[in-house]
VEXMARBA-967792 format. One record per residue (C-alpha): residue number from 1; residue in three letters; x, y, z. Coordinates in Angstrom, 3 decimals. Example, Ala and Ser with C-alpha at 12.3 -4.5 7.8 and 13.67 -1.06 7.14 Angstrom:
2
    n  res        c1        c2        c3
    1  ALA    12.300    -4.500     7.800
    2  SER    13.670    -1.060     7.140
END
This chain:
339
    n  res        c1        c2        c3
    1  UNK     0.195   -30.832   -38.844
    2  UNK     1.446   -33.470   -36.363
    3  UNK     1.079   -31.011   -33.604
    4  UNK    -2.373   -30.106   -34.468
    5  UNK    -3.277   -33.927   -34.589
    6  UNK    -1.437   -34.160   -31.169
    7  UNK    -3.594   -31.238   -29.809
    8  UNK    -6.943   -32.932   -31.062
    9  UNK    -5.930   -36.173   -29.679
   10  UNK    -4.924   -34.616   -26.221
   11  UNK    -8.191   -32.589   -25.940
   12  UNK   -10.172   -35.814   -26.882
   13  UNK    -8.331   -38.332   -24.480
   14  UNK    -8.581   -35.888   -21.569
   15  UNK   -12.065   -34.609   -22.204
   16  UNK   -13.781   -36.126   -19.166
   17  UNK   -10.926   -34.940   -16.773
   18  UNK   -11.015   -31.360   -18.198
   19  UNK   -14.730   -31.348   -18.026
   20  UNK   -14.828   -32.192   -14.207
   21  UNK   -12.099   -29.720   -13.715
   22  UNK   -13.954   -26.792   -15.371
   23  UNK   -17.367   -27.831   -13.593
   24  UNK   -15.498   -27.559   -10.206
   25  UNK   -13.753   -24.460   -11.300
   26  UNK   -16.987   -22.734   -12.408
   27  UNK   -18.736   -23.506    -9.337
   28  UNK   -15.749   -22.342    -7.049
   29  UNK   -15.286   -19.076    -8.948
   30  UNK   -19.053   -18.437    -9.261
   31  UNK   -20.110   -19.055    -5.900
   32  UNK   -20.280   -16.241    -3.235
   33  UNK   -22.138   -13.095    -2.599
   34  UNK   -20.079   -10.850    -4.928
   35  UNK   -19.904   -13.505    -7.802
   36  UNK   -23.655   -13.987    -7.401
   37  UNK   -24.417   -10.321    -7.608
   38  UNK   -22.224    -9.922   -10.833
   39  UNK   -23.910   -12.780   -12.585
   40  UNK   -27.422   -11.207   -11.682
   41  UNK   -26.225    -7.765   -13.106
   42  UNK   -24.678    -9.216   -16.081
   43  UNK   -27.189   -11.849   -17.298
   44  UNK   -27.270   -10.277   -20.910
   45  UNK   -23.572   -10.327   -21.057
   46  UNK   -23.279   -13.851   -19.973
   47  UNK   -25.990   -14.944   -22.465
   48  UNK   -23.889   -13.255   -25.159
   49  UNK   -20.756   -15.125   -24.104
   50  UNK   -22.735   -18.509   -24.142
   51  UNK   -24.064   -17.622   -27.712
   52  UNK   -20.467   -16.791   -28.920
   53  UNK   -19.243   -20.063   -27.223
   54  UNK   -22.033   -22.104   -29.023
   55  UNK   -21.288   -20.377   -32.243
   56  UNK   -17.423   -21.292   -32.171
   57  UNK   -18.460   -24.856   -31.166
   58  UNK   -20.587   -25.309   -34.313
   59  UNK   -18.790   -23.184   -36.855
   60  UNK   -15.405   -25.196   -36.870
   61  UNK   -17.650   -28.424   -37.472
   62  UNK   -19.274   -26.812   -40.423
   63  UNK   -16.059   -25.949   -42.044
   64  UNK   -15.384   -29.727   -42.388
   65  UNK   -18.907   -30.395   -43.806
   66  UNK   -19.195   -31.048   -47.497
   67  UNK   -22.138   -29.179   -49.015
   68  UNK   -22.895   -32.166   -51.332
   69  UNK   -22.926   -34.588   -48.352
   70  UNK   -25.412   -32.197   -46.554
   71  UNK   -27.752   -32.408   -49.497
   72  UNK   -27.453   -36.040   -49.834
   73  UNK   -28.279   -36.501   -45.997
   74  UNK   -31.716   -34.912   -46.703
   75  UNK   -32.466   -38.113   -48.621
   76  UNK   -31.845   -40.305   -45.581
   77  UNK   -35.727   -39.980   -44.633
   78  UNK   -35.494   -43.107   -42.445
   79  UNK   -32.879   -41.444   -39.983
   80  UNK   -34.497   -38.062   -40.043
   81  UNK   -37.978   -39.646   -39.255
   82  UNK   -36.427   -41.714   -36.533
   83  UNK   -34.931   -38.672   -34.873
   84  UNK   -38.020   -36.887   -34.915
   85  UNK   -39.826   -39.983   -33.186
   86  UNK   -37.093   -40.237   -30.482
   87  UNK   -37.164   -36.480   -29.884
   88  UNK   -41.066   -35.816   -29.923
   89  UNK   -42.633   -39.249   -29.195
   90  UNK   -40.125   -41.356   -27.087
   91  UNK   -38.777   -38.546   -24.857
   92  UNK   -42.176   -37.062   -23.866
   93  UNK   -43.832   -40.347   -23.337
   94  UNK   -40.967   -41.960   -21.458
   95  UNK   -40.336   -38.650   -19.603
   96  UNK   -44.121   -38.662   -18.621
   97  UNK   -43.657   -42.221   -16.895
   98  UNK   -40.588   -40.970   -15.176
   99  UNK   -42.297   -37.839   -13.957
  100  UNK   -45.312   -39.713   -12.747
  101  UNK   -43.598   -42.360   -10.615
  102  UNK   -40.514   -40.161    -9.490
  103  UNK   -41.338   -36.634    -9.299
  104  UNK   -44.244   -35.762    -7.012
  105  UNK   -43.932   -31.888    -6.908
  106  UNK   -46.343   -30.738    -9.896
  107  UNK   -44.287   -27.794   -10.534
  108  UNK   -40.827   -29.620   -10.903
  109  UNK   -42.912   -32.274   -12.910
  110  UNK   -44.042   -29.789   -15.485
  111  UNK   -40.407   -28.334   -15.716
  112  UNK   -39.195   -31.719   -16.280
  113  UNK   -41.683   -32.618   -19.087
  114  UNK   -41.005   -29.246   -20.582
  115  UNK   -37.306   -30.347   -20.990
  116  UNK   -38.498   -33.679   -22.635
  117  UNK   -40.548   -31.699   -25.463
  118  UNK   -38.010   -28.989   -26.498
  119  UNK   -35.850   -29.704   -29.762
  120  UNK   -32.553   -31.378   -29.549
  121  UNK   -29.292   -29.574   -28.715
  122  UNK   -27.145   -27.948   -31.307
  123  UNK   -24.378   -29.393   -29.354
  124  UNK   -25.165   -32.915   -30.753
  125  UNK   -23.552   -31.722   -33.888
  126  UNK   -20.218   -31.393   -32.148
  127  UNK   -20.644   -34.595   -30.232
  128  UNK   -21.167   -36.418   -33.681
  129  UNK   -18.116   -34.749   -35.123
  130  UNK   -15.924   -35.706   -32.147
  131  UNK   -17.210   -39.227   -32.310
  132  UNK   -16.407   -39.310   -36.106
  133  UNK   -20.108   -39.679   -37.049
  134  UNK   -22.102   -38.316   -39.861
  135  UNK   -21.963   -34.492   -39.286
  136  UNK   -24.107   -33.585   -42.409
  137  UNK   -26.955   -35.976   -41.027
  138  UNK   -26.570   -34.695   -37.510
  139  UNK   -27.006   -31.056   -38.962
  140  UNK   -30.038   -31.777   -40.994
  141  UNK   -31.537   -33.553   -37.719
  142  UNK   -31.109   -30.415   -35.689
  143  UNK   -32.610   -28.145   -38.369
  144  UNK   -35.647   -30.415   -38.651
  145  UNK   -36.011   -30.744   -34.942
  146  UNK   -36.110   -26.914   -34.410
  147  UNK   -38.839   -26.640   -37.046
  148  UNK   -40.824   -29.459   -35.538
  149  UNK   -40.486   -28.186   -32.112
  150  UNK   -42.815   -25.215   -33.285
  151  UNK   -45.611   -27.654   -33.445
  152  UNK   -44.613   -30.336   -30.916
  153  UNK   -43.899   -28.133   -27.912
  154  UNK   -47.586   -26.598   -27.726
  155  UNK   -49.087   -30.023   -28.619
  156  UNK   -47.374   -31.848   -25.649
  157  UNK   -47.806   -29.117   -23.228
  158  UNK   -51.564   -28.854   -23.850
  159  UNK   -51.607   -32.388   -22.615
  160  UNK   -49.180   -32.026   -19.789
  161  UNK   -50.314   -28.905   -18.731
  162  UNK   -53.900   -28.628   -19.984
  163  UNK   -54.928   -25.923   -17.395
  164  UNK   -52.283   -23.448   -18.670
  165  UNK   -51.505   -21.512   -21.743
  166  UNK   -48.082   -22.051   -22.970
  167  UNK   -46.937   -19.627   -25.530
  168  UNK   -44.134   -20.983   -27.863
  169  UNK   -41.615   -18.327   -28.755
  170  UNK   -41.508   -18.923   -32.614
  171  UNK   -39.294   -16.003   -33.057
  172  UNK   -36.767   -17.342   -30.373
  173  UNK   -36.706   -20.548   -32.053
  174  UNK   -36.234   -19.059   -35.361
  175  UNK   -33.375   -16.791   -33.995
  176  UNK   -31.759   -19.903   -32.450
  177  UNK   -31.867   -21.703   -35.868
  178  UNK   -30.131   -18.652   -37.395
  179  UNK   -27.501   -18.162   -34.726
  180  UNK   -26.285   -21.596   -33.958
  181  UNK   -27.009   -23.673   -37.321
  182  UNK   -27.565   -21.371   -40.508
  183  UNK   -24.903   -18.620   -39.919
  184  UNK   -22.153   -21.352   -38.768
  185  UNK   -23.155   -23.421   -41.753
  186  UNK   -22.832   -20.399   -44.212
  187  UNK   -19.633   -19.155   -42.766
  188  UNK   -18.240   -22.760   -42.402
  189  UNK   -18.865   -23.326   -46.138
  190  UNK   -17.516   -20.117   -47.200
  191  UNK   -14.298   -20.543   -44.989
  192  UNK   -13.830   -23.997   -46.525
  193  UNK   -14.235   -22.737   -50.082
  194  UNK   -11.836   -19.729   -49.558
  195  UNK    -9.127   -21.911   -48.020
  196  UNK    -9.304   -24.591   -50.687
  197  UNK    -9.066   -22.022   -53.437
  198  UNK    -6.258   -20.059   -51.859
  199  UNK    -3.946   -23.117   -50.748
  200  UNK    -5.481   -26.358   -52.381
  201  UNK    -7.278   -29.299   -50.977
  202  UNK    -3.953   -30.998   -49.695
  203  UNK    -3.020   -27.892   -47.282
  204  UNK    -6.552   -27.817   -46.283
  205  UNK    -6.455   -31.389   -44.977
  206  UNK    -3.232   -30.541   -43.105
  207  UNK    -4.982   -27.804   -41.062
  208  UNK    -8.308   -29.847   -40.617
  209  UNK    -7.493   -30.941   -37.327
  210  UNK    -7.455   -27.429   -35.703
  211  UNK   -11.199   -27.059   -36.346
  212  UNK   -12.204   -30.007   -33.933
  213  UNK    -9.817   -28.622   -31.385
  214  UNK   -11.315   -25.051   -31.571
  215  UNK   -14.897   -26.749   -31.155
  216  UNK   -13.445   -28.640   -28.061
  217  UNK   -11.853   -25.654   -26.463
  218  UNK   -15.014   -23.628   -27.026
  219  UNK   -17.119   -26.495   -25.313
  220  UNK   -14.907   -26.404   -22.357
  221  UNK   -15.403   -22.496   -22.097
  222  UNK   -19.277   -23.055   -22.424
  223  UNK   -19.023   -25.704   -19.625
  224  UNK   -17.250   -23.190   -17.294
  225  UNK   -19.736   -20.426   -18.156
  226  UNK   -22.696   -22.685   -17.361
  227  UNK   -21.508   -23.695   -14.042
  228  UNK   -20.032   -20.234   -13.298
  229  UNK   -23.533   -18.810   -13.869
  230  UNK   -25.370   -21.520   -11.982
  231  UNK   -22.939   -21.887    -9.026
  232  UNK   -25.350   -20.295    -6.531
  233  UNK   -28.142   -22.674    -7.413
  234  UNK   -25.740   -25.663    -7.535
  235  UNK   -24.418   -25.006    -3.977
  236  UNK   -27.574   -23.664    -2.275
  237  UNK   -29.985   -26.093    -3.962
  238  UNK   -27.632   -29.124    -3.825
  239  UNK   -30.348   -31.338    -2.295
  240  UNK   -32.940   -30.646    -5.091
  241  UNK   -30.118   -30.954    -7.625
  242  UNK   -29.313   -34.442    -6.434
  243  UNK   -33.033   -35.362    -6.290
  244  UNK   -33.184   -34.324    -9.951
  245  UNK   -30.199   -36.237   -10.777
  246  UNK   -32.087   -39.475   -10.642
  247  UNK   -34.868   -38.940   -13.286
  248  UNK   -32.281   -36.956   -15.517
  249  UNK   -29.836   -39.681   -15.485
  250  UNK   -32.302   -42.388   -15.971
  251  UNK   -33.839   -40.646   -19.147
  252  UNK   -30.424   -40.077   -20.649
  253  UNK   -28.894   -43.398   -19.805
  254  UNK   -31.975   -45.524   -20.807
  255  UNK   -32.332   -43.467   -23.842
  256  UNK   -28.565   -43.906   -24.917
  257  UNK   -28.822   -47.693   -24.382
  258  UNK   -32.318   -48.126   -26.111
  259  UNK   -31.440   -46.055   -29.123
  260  UNK   -27.863   -47.841   -29.476
  261  UNK   -29.658   -51.149   -29.530
  262  UNK   -32.629   -50.144   -31.785
  263  UNK   -30.437   -48.234   -34.286
  264  UNK   -28.418   -51.396   -34.788
  265  UNK   -31.619   -53.588   -35.165
  266  UNK   -32.669   -51.379   -37.829
  267  UNK   -29.280   -51.539   -39.553
  268  UNK   -28.043   -48.071   -39.351
  269  UNK   -24.303   -47.596   -39.819
  270  UNK   -22.090   -46.343   -36.882
  271  UNK   -21.836   -42.853   -38.452
  272  UNK   -25.597   -42.640   -38.890
  273  UNK   -26.203   -44.027   -35.248
  274  UNK   -23.812   -41.430   -33.878
  275  UNK   -25.740   -38.528   -35.490
  276  UNK   -29.131   -39.939   -34.425
  277  UNK   -28.112   -40.806   -30.709
  278  UNK   -26.632   -37.575   -29.702
  279  UNK   -29.651   -35.602   -31.312
  280  UNK   -32.122   -37.898   -29.731
  281  UNK   -30.597   -37.690   -26.196
  282  UNK   -29.252   -34.059   -25.658
  283  UNK   -32.029   -31.416   -25.188
  284  UNK   -31.845   -27.696   -25.843
  285  UNK   -31.915   -26.379   -22.157
  286  UNK   -31.737   -22.761   -23.025
  287  UNK   -34.925   -23.189   -24.999
  288  UNK   -36.662   -24.935   -22.163
  289  UNK   -35.555   -22.366   -19.637
  290  UNK   -36.935   -19.559   -21.659
  291  UNK   -40.067   -21.251   -22.061
  292  UNK   -40.412   -22.143   -18.503
  293  UNK   -39.579   -18.607   -17.349
  294  UNK   -42.036   -16.876   -19.790
  295  UNK   -44.787   -19.474   -19.365
  296  UNK   -44.737   -20.548   -15.836
  297  UNK   -42.326   -19.531   -12.986
  298  UNK   -38.633   -19.737   -12.080
  299  UNK   -39.363   -22.923   -10.141
  300  UNK   -40.292   -24.695   -13.192
  301  UNK   -37.146   -23.735   -14.872
  302  UNK   -35.101   -25.709   -12.171
  303  UNK   -35.263   -29.057   -14.167
  304  UNK   -34.076   -27.328   -17.347
  305  UNK   -31.473   -25.353   -15.495
  306  UNK   -29.831   -28.375   -13.870
  307  UNK   -30.226   -30.784   -16.767
  308  UNK   -26.894   -29.573   -18.428
  309  UNK   -25.054   -30.754   -15.381
  310  UNK   -26.014   -34.328   -16.056
  311  UNK   -26.435   -34.191   -19.858
  312  UNK   -22.824   -33.009   -20.449
  313  UNK   -21.185   -35.498   -18.001
  314  UNK   -23.283   -38.486   -19.566
  315  UNK   -22.880   -37.575   -23.042
  316  UNK   -19.318   -37.206   -22.795
  317  UNK   -19.020   -40.516   -21.043
  318  UNK   -20.892   -42.119   -24.194
  319  UNK   -18.323   -40.221   -26.455
  320  UNK   -15.545   -41.879   -24.581
  321  UNK   -17.225   -45.203   -25.236
  322  UNK   -16.863   -44.518   -28.931
  323  UNK   -14.427   -47.398   -29.622
  324  UNK   -16.629   -49.932   -28.019
  325  UNK   -19.735   -48.650   -29.830
  326  UNK   -17.886   -48.656   -33.025
  327  UNK   -16.953   -52.313   -32.547
  328  UNK   -20.667   -53.130   -31.503
  329  UNK   -21.663   -51.574   -34.924
  330  UNK   -18.999   -53.525   -36.831
  331  UNK   -21.238   -56.280   -38.366
  332  UNK   -23.652   -53.382   -39.750
  333  UNK   -20.788   -51.409   -41.067
  334  UNK   -19.114   -54.282   -42.865
  335  UNK   -22.536   -55.188   -44.494
  336  UNK   -23.000   -51.699   -45.821
  337  UNK   -19.716   -51.454   -47.116
  338  UNK   -19.922   -54.775   -49.039
  339  UNK   -23.168   -53.382   -50.563
END
């Protein structure tokens, strides 16, 4: 048990260092003529590996989720509603102002705005768990956001790109819900039930630290895969990526600061805030890339393809600020506990 806790603590404390090492390693291994040809020839295999990595990021978190708390989080309508407002009102409107003033190329502008209107990333559940937030609430936010995106994406893209027809891959969205949310949730619940029945609640608590560790290691694998598969673009289009760094970083940084402040003003607890902030900031870039490629052109997909570079780094930095954020929310937490 002690070793498992030490492993979890080590992976948490050195997360930023490992992330930077894996980013560099991914680009180094993936760049070059032979590597680029291999990536192009094995896109389906890499997509499968990404899906498996995402599954093993979410599944261990779901093992620690209690069904009764998950059902209880459905009643937290204020948090759920606010998350939808952040995702499908704040993000597209704020993104529109950023694109108008900072991205003059119309193709890149549409690509950036497309990222703003896709549902939140399923990785937000992992970030929430690592930050000791309300995983059950985060799970419900992600599920609701995927469903809302079916209606929100075509609505906003008709406004942003009124001269184009943007098909929304409803089947792909539903499959994403199944793969990264429902399946891990069901298997996680079954795993927890079987382990508790076989060994008891106390022994289950002893092995609990292994599940967040599996999530973190899987996240490291996913980071490597992302930068390995995009190494050619990162190196060859470094100027464009650095250009896109500014609007992407502004959106994420301002959203993190704004949501952190407003959630406290609205008297959400630290655990609720963590679930809301990660689901309101991280974007489902895979969905955005698929939409951009299917409905527009590969150039439109560049903002979505580069967003993970900044999203991962900034969200992990915010995750490392957890102790300070928790202290900032102490008055709210104290008042809630007294009630």
